[in-house]
C-alpha positions, 0 to 999 in steps of 0.5 A, spaced: 420 642 955 420 644 947 423 639 942 430 643 941 431 643 949 429 635 948 434 634 942 440 638 946 439 634 952 438 627 948 445 629 944 449 631 950 447 625 954 448 620 949 455 623 947 457 623 954 458 615 953 464 613 951 461 608 947 457 612 942 461 616 937 455 620 934 448 621 934 443 624 929 436 626 932 430 627 928 423 630 931 418 626 928 412 628 932 409 632 926 407 625 923 403 623 929 399 630 931 392 627 929 393 621 933 387 621 939 393 619 944 397 625 942 400 629 947 403 636 945 408 636 951 411 629 949 414 628 942 416 622 937 423 622 936 428 618 931 435 617 934 440 614 929 447 612 933 454 611 931 457 606 935 462 601 934 461 598 941 453 597 940 454 594 933 458 588 937 452 586 941 444 585 939 440 590 937 435 589 943 441 590 948 444 596 945 437 599 945 436 597 952 442 601 953 440 607 950 433 607 954 437 606 960 441 613 958 434 616 956 430 614 962 428 620 965 426 623 958 422 617 956 418 618 962 417 625 962 418 628 954 418 622 949 411 619 947 415 614 942 422 613 940 425 609 934 433 607 935 437 606 929 444 603 929 450 605 924 
């Protein structure tokens, strides 16, 4: 899977949840290309989530919800994920 398909999949999955109003996804893989553990088939992504509902719970619990939604992508295509909430 390439990064464009991954971003599209992430966006679709997150926006299909009623408690998420908007999402912004950035590819940060270029920052890690020289790392010894770099795998060209796995990506580093930064996800900014706009959700009034997720802002009402702890950041840890909100992050767990995002990880659960994206568990397949994290397992197969994401090396590092950064989640921010607005």
